[in-house]
SEKE-612586 format. One record per residue (C-alpha): z, x, y. Coordinates in steps of 0.05 Angstrom, whole numbers, plus 5000, padded with zeros to 4 digits. Last residue first. Layout:
<sites>
ZXY
...
</sites>
This chain:
<sites>
591533441529
593433841468
598134401489
597635141474
604235431497
605735721566
609835161597
615935341557
615235971513
617335721445
611035291437
609735481365
602635741378
604136081443
610736411426
608036561356
602436991385
607237441423
612037531365
606437651315
603138171360
609838531372
611038581298
604038841288
605239351344
611439631310
607839631242
602040041271
606840511306
610540671241
604240701199
601041251240
595241401193
589941551245
585840921228
591940481222
594240691292
587340541318
587439851286
594039711321
591239951387
585539461379
590438891368
594439091429
588139091472
586338401444
593238171464
591338321536
584637981532
587737361500
593037361555
587137341603
584436711571
591136381557
593536471629
600836701633
599337451631
604737881600
602038271541
607038831521
604739561514
609439961469
603440301435
600440571500
603341261515
603841491443
596941201430
594041641485
597142261454
594642081385
587641961412
587642641448
589843001384
584442641342
578442801386
576643471353
577643151284
572042651300
574641991275
571941771207
565741341200
564340591189
570340401233
575239931199
575739181202
568639091180
562238831212
556238711168
549538641202
544838051198
537338071203
535037491245
528637121227
526136631278
522035991277
520035611339
517134911332
513734491386
508234991400
505435461453
509436051477
509536351547
513437011552
519637121594
520937811625
528138031618
535037741622
535537761698
528937411700
521637611707
516937031692
510537131653
504436671649
497436971637
497337021562
499736461517
503236701455
502636311391
508636451347
510436701279
516936951249
519537051319
525337551325
522638031377
519637461419
526337111420
529837751441
524937831498
526137131528
521536561510
518036061556
515435381533
508635031530
507734401488
500834161468
498933431479
502132761484
508232601526
515632731518
518233271472
524033441426
523334181409
524734371338
528235041343
528935381275
533435961255
532636351191
538336821175
538037491140
542637931099
543537501037
540236831052
542536411111
539335761136
538635471205
537134841243
536734621315
533933981345
531934071418
531533691483
526933391536
521033851528
514633731566
507633471551
501933231596
501333851639
499834331582
492534501594
493334451669
498734991665
493535501644
488535311699
493535291756
489835831794
491036531821
496836631773
502137141793
508136681800
504736001800
511235621802
511634981762
513134271784
512833641742
513332921766
513932401711
512731661715
514331051757
512031071830
513230671893
508030831945
507231352000
509731921957
513032481995
511733232002
516233612048
517434212093
511334292138
509433572127
505033252073
504432512054
502132381984
497631821957
498631721882
494331891822
497631821754
502432221711
504132671770
503433431774
505833931826
503334651826
507435151865
505235771903
510236261932
508836771986
515236572024
510636212074
508935692023
502535451988
502834791950
497934621895
496933871884
495833451822
495432711806
491732531871
490931921915
487732161980
492632602017
496532342077
496032872130
501133072182
495833512216
500934082222
501634052146
494534322135
490434002079
485234342035
480633941988
479834251919
478833591882
485733651851
488933701919
490234341959
496334402004
497434882062
502635292098
508934952072
514935262104
521135462064
527435042059
523534562016
523533802008
521233351952
520232601956
517832101904
517831371924
521931091866
521130531815
523130931753
522031671760
522432231709
523432891745
521333541710
521834261730
516534571686
516235241650
521734991603
525735561573
532435221573
531534481583
533834081643
531633351634
532333041703
532432281711
531131921776
532531171779
531130621829
534029951807
540230001851
540330731871
540931171809
541431911793
540932141720
542132811688
539533081622
542433711590
538734181544
539534771497
545434601452
544933851463
546033381522
545532661543
545832221605
550432661646
551532281712
549232481781
552332201843
550031521866
543731481907
543631441983
537031821986
533632031921
531032721939
528133271896
530233921929
525934551930
527535271949
534935101953
536535841947
539136251889
538737011884
539237271813
543437901808
542738651797
547939181806
549639911821
542840251830
540239671872
537239001854
536538301880
532337891832
528537281858
530436611831
525336081811
528635531850
532134861843
535234271879
536933581851
538533081905
543232541929
550132841916
547933531896
545733821829
543934561832
538534861788
536235571770
529435641738
526836121684
531636051653
536635471652
541435771703
546035231732
548735321802
555134971825
554734271855
558733871805
563933701858
569533991815
566634151747
561533671715
554834011729
558034701726
558834561652
551534691637
552735281590
558134891555
565035141571
568634641527
564534081498
567333381506
570333041446
570232521474
565432001500
559132041542
558131431586
557731821651
560732521645
559732611720
565732151730
570032771719
576132691675
582432671717
586133311736
593533321719
591733241645
595932701613
600332941556
600032971481
606633151448
608533871433
610134251370
606633891315
600733621353
597532991325
590233061343
586132451363
580332381314
573432651330
573333271287
571133991283
565833851337
558433941324
552934451317
553934601243
561234761237
563734281184
560234651128
562635301157
569835121145
573435791134
569436161187
570135581235
577735571225
577936311242
573736181304
578435621325
584536061323
581236621360
578336141412
585435921428
587636621445
581836801489
574937101484
577437801481
581637671419
575537671375
579037761309
574137681252
568337871296
563537501340
560837861401
559937361458
553437021466
548437281517
543037321468
544437881419
550037561380
553637981328
554737851254
560937641216
557037271162
559836581176
561236741249
554036921260
551036331225
555635871263
553636211327
546136211316
542735621343
541535681417
542236391401
548036061367
550435471404
556035061373
562735131338
566634741389
572834961426
568935481464
570336031514
564836451543
564137161570
557237381545
553736931594
547736561570
540536521552
539036391480
541736491411
546735951403
</sites>
């Protein structure tokens, strides 16, 4: 879809376009501007199997609206089904096939499920008995920029079972940890200004790798961690840390909280939501206070296409009563049909500065461009001799990688060379490369190269 993620992705489902735009894009051959890969008629760079599925998606748009192509077991023509050497992760919980391939939250189910997950503005990491998160700082120099993750906070459920995926959609994933009848549920939603934990019969506990310097309760009373205080029952506290950060913590109802230099913990068993938000440049929590009772738990996406424009709608699924606050990236703001911006909250991320938006519905208009096989303008005559010389050196190139993803990149090079040969009128080289392309592709699709074909597992 049209939101936050890496431009190098592989999918076997026609889903996510700007959070909602990929089917629209592939239908009209347009280009993603939100971290999605560029979608063209032959996008070899994403991988061989993605090419095939993309072409199917273009032909069958009606079947492509944010769901799998089908749910029946395939009947492969060239190879029988086989058992995958790596068992399906238990992190999937009760979710059934078809599983999404390379979903933005896939780190939650790969290997130990402990890789980072960037949901903008926060980065998360699910561990065995805790959910950790941070608002990342950006590390920059003239050659690179990256988001630095630390376990700034961890929400603890000691001795709990590993996390399970409870549900997911294009812009959210919900995890659950459980210990007997104690449950902690985490709806991770892209663009949420709150890190949310929904408790059932748990004594809340959050720990930090930083040092807490002071805590202020909702009545304005200041507590110092060195005093090992237990706060009077409170539904809101502001936590000051030695890394210059301030966080506001909300509960649905007042509970007594014990404070140490590296933790906050509830003294009694609690059922309800706990919400944290970083006060990045805000002196007070006033703005967040207005939106503390409502948070997003998912999204319903819709779109329509008319001529050269697409209308995309995010209908946020919410919990609680009150106004919803979310954060938008710059390309969202540029495409909004209408929106209500909230001044005073901005988070700087690796994808730009996020803007606070009030409302449960986001509507965008995207103006679509037409991409063709051929370049829109002729080659500069001054460059033509150099291009011909380079083509002479490269046209006999043979893809050789055994991995389908990197083979896709290699055969993409060959496909681009073929188009270049067409463009300069070298029919002989173009036909030679087309023949090579067909031979290389057939070996994968027909299974004539043992152990290298596309196999249904």
